[in-house]
N, C-alpha and C positions, 0 to 999 in steps of 0.2 A: 504495500498498497505507499502510494506516494503522496506528500501535502501538496501536487502538482495538484491528483485525482480527485482530493477531496476539496482543495478547491472549486475544481470543476462541479460537482455534484451540487457543492454551494451553488454557485450559480446559473446551474439552470431550474434548482428547485425557488429562488428567487424570483427567476425571470417564468418561467410555467412553458418553457418549448427551448428543446436542444435549438432549433434555428436563432432564438433571441440570443439564448446565452451564447453560441458562438458568434455573434455579434459583438456581443457586450466584451469575449474575452478574447477579440481578434483573432481565433482562430478558424478552419474547415471546418464545419457543419461532422463529416466523415470522420475525421485527426478526438474529434469531442465525444461523439460516439463510441468510440472504435477506447477509450481511457476510462468514458464508465463500464462499458461491456466487459475488460480487464477486472474494475473495480469488482464488478459484482460478480463476477465469476472467483475472485478473490474470496468475497463473501462467503459465497456459497449463497444469496439472498437477491429476491431481485427490487432494485429498488425505489424503479418508476413504472405507471402504469402510462401507457401514451394512450391518445386518442384524438377524437379529429382538432381539439383545442387546443390540445400543446402535452404536457403531459407534468404529471402532479407524483406523488412520493406515495410507494406503498407504503403500508402501518409499519415496516421494516424500517421501510424510507426513513420516514416524520420519526423515528428513531433514531436513528445515525446521525440526522439530520443534528439534532439536539446536541451529540456529541461532536461533530464533525465542528458545528461554531466556539464551543468552547476550545477545542486544541488550535485549530485557526487562529483565535484570538491568541491562546497563549504562545506560539508558534510567533505569531508579528510581534506580541511582549518580548519575548525573550533575542527574537530579532532587534525590534526597537533599543534596546537597555542595551546591551550588546555593539552596536555602534555606534551609542553615544557617550563611550565610557570610554573612546578615548579618539585623540585626538581634538577638533573643535567641535564648542559646544554649537548645536541646531536643531533644528524638530520643529513640529508644529506643538504647539501648548494647548489644549480645550480647556478655557478658564468658564468659570459658571460665577456672574456674579448674582449680589442680590440689586434691586432697583436703586435703593440706599447709600449700597456700598459703589455700585456703575457711575455713579455721578463724582465722590473726590476721587477715585482709587482709579479707575481704566487710564484715564493718562500717562500719568503718573505711572503707573505699569509698564506702557506698554512703550513710555516714552524711558524711565533707563532700562526697559530688559532692550530697547533698541541703541542704545549709547555704550552695553556690555557686552550685546551676543545677537548682534546684527539679522545671521542667518539663524537666528529664532524667530518663528511665527508663530500667530495667533488666530486660533476661531475661536473667539466672545460667545457665551449666552445667557443673555439675561432672563433674568423667572426668580417667582417665590422658591425661600428654602427649602420646604419638603421639594421642589420637581427637583432643585439642583440636588438635594441626596440623594432626588430616585435616580437620576440621571449617573453622580459619582459610583453608586452602586451597581448600576448596569454598566458600567465602566464605560460611560457615553462620553464622560468630563474626567479631565486629567487631575486639575486642582478647580476647587472652586470655594469664593465668599458666601458663609452661609449667616444666618442669627440663631442663635439658643435652637440648634437641630436637634431633632430627636435620633439622637442615633441607632441604626441598622446596622445587621449581621452585611460584612464585608465591605464597610466607614470605618473611618479612625481620624483623628485630625486632632488640634489645638486650639485652646484657647488666645486671639490676641489684646481682646478690647472687650470692656466693659462696657454700652451704650446707653445714655437714660433717654426715655421719652420725656417730650413734652410739649402743654398744652399751648396751640397755636387758635391765635387769633390778625384781629386787624389790628393798628396799635391802637386804636381810639374804642377800642371796646370795651364791657367793663370789667375785664375778668384779666385786662390788660398789664403786665407790670414788669419785675426785674427779681424780683423773686421765686424762692417756692413755693404752687400752693398745692392743697389738700388733693384728690379725688373728691373726699366729698363736697366741694366747690363748686366743682365742674357734673361729676355722674350722673344726675339724674337731666341732665340737658341733653337738648338733641347734638347729635353730634356724627361729621360725617363719615364714616368708620367703611374698611374695608370689608367682606361676606364674617361671618361668624365664624367658618370653620378657619380665616386665617391666625395668626398666629397673636397679631397684636389685637385682635376682637378677641380671643381667647382671655389673653392675659389681662383683660380689661373688667371682662364677664369674672375670672379669678378675685383680680382687685376689689370688684363690685361684692360680691360674698363676703368678701370679710370685714366690709363695711356698712354692708347691708342693703347695698346700691345696687341696680340692674341698669346697664347702658344702654340706653335708649339713639337710634342706628334715623336721622333726620335723612340722610341718603346712601343708600349702600353702594362704594366706588372701589374696587381694585386697583387702579394707580393714584400713587403714590403721589406724580407728579399733578394729575389732573385735581388729588384731593389739595392740595397745597395748593393749586392755581383760583379756586373755589373760594379756598381762606384768604387767598391775597381778594380774589374779588369783592367780602365779605358777606360770601350767599352759606356761611356754616364756618362751624371750629370745630379743630377736628385732632387727632394725639398722634404726632409723628415725632419720628428720631430729626435727632437736631441737622445731622449731615442733611436729611431729605430740606429744610429750607432756611438753611446758614447762609446761601445767598443773600435769600430773601430778607432775612432779617438782618447781615450788614446795610442793604440797603431801606431799614426802617419799615420794609412794606409789609409783613409780620412781625406780631412780638409773640414770642417764645418763655415761658417760662418751665424749666426744670419740676417734674410732678414727685410730692413725699407724702407723707403716709397715707401708704403705703408709696415708700418708692415702686417704678416703673423701670424695668429695666434687662436688657438684651446682653448675649455674648455673643461677639464676633468669633467664628471660628474658621480657620484654613482645613476641608477637608479632602480626602481625596482614597482611593482603593485602599483596603488591606491584603487583596488578596494578588498585587502586584507591585514589584520594587520600581519606585520611580525613575524614569530618565534624569542627566545628568541637564537637561534642559527645565525639562519639570523642577527639578532641586533648587535649580540655579533662579526659577523663576519665584518658587515656594521660599525664598531665600528674600531675594526681591520684595518679595510682598510684605514679608514680617518685619525688613527696616525699613519699610515707608511706613506700615501703620504704626508702627514705634517712634516713630519721628513727629509725624502725626501727634499724637499723645502727650510726645515731649514738648510742642512747640501750643498746642491745643487749640490746635487749626479747626477743628470738629467738635469738641468737646466729649470727644471719646477717654475712656482712663482706664489705667492699666488693669487686665486680668480678675477678677476677684471672685 
């Protein structure tokens, strides 16, 4: 059995026909058919059922496909990690960022990496923390910055910073100010919030249970940037991380007060797969991310604090 044959098998299963797979693989269809026939002969089972619409895996083929994908992923990981350990640092790093992490961190990460390692290329994915966790678990992302992730099997990580949540209003709002504000002062008011199953909303519900109040959704808005724009337009108040409104606060378009009693905060974590070794490019990007976050904590640029 050869890796080439396994690669051909997966291509046919994904394409749905021998002809489509041959075009995708840039090889002649008779050669492709011969390789699959040889594989079937070695395994002693039929892997595909051919029909007028193309080809689909048999029951044995379906079971073989699951193992085949895992084997090819392991082989590709082995080749990638081995190549990266020799000589110049290069390769593609698939990096996931939440919306609130993307704004302050995407440009510095890509900029510093480009200066130090110009042959590193990025694929950037922006998503909610729960989605990023799932993508890392499925090894569709190499690294991700996620907030207070619920760690699952196959994922490990490290806490880089703690970020507090702020009550965000227009500067002229009755609740605007500079000092901390207790949750009992606003939790009974209608708020612009993400869906109930969002991390922030879950934290507010938990906070409300502790003080005998229940959050009230004025509007359900999944986008942090849209919530920020609505607050700025005076169409509601919300709870947001400082990094999401830092520029608007500096420009005095939004007033932000840290929440206390109880304090609302979350942990920023760098997460990655525990099932494989990080490549040299991924290790270097992770090192750059740690340095950038630590520098911002030291300078107070985003109101992050050291992990606690």
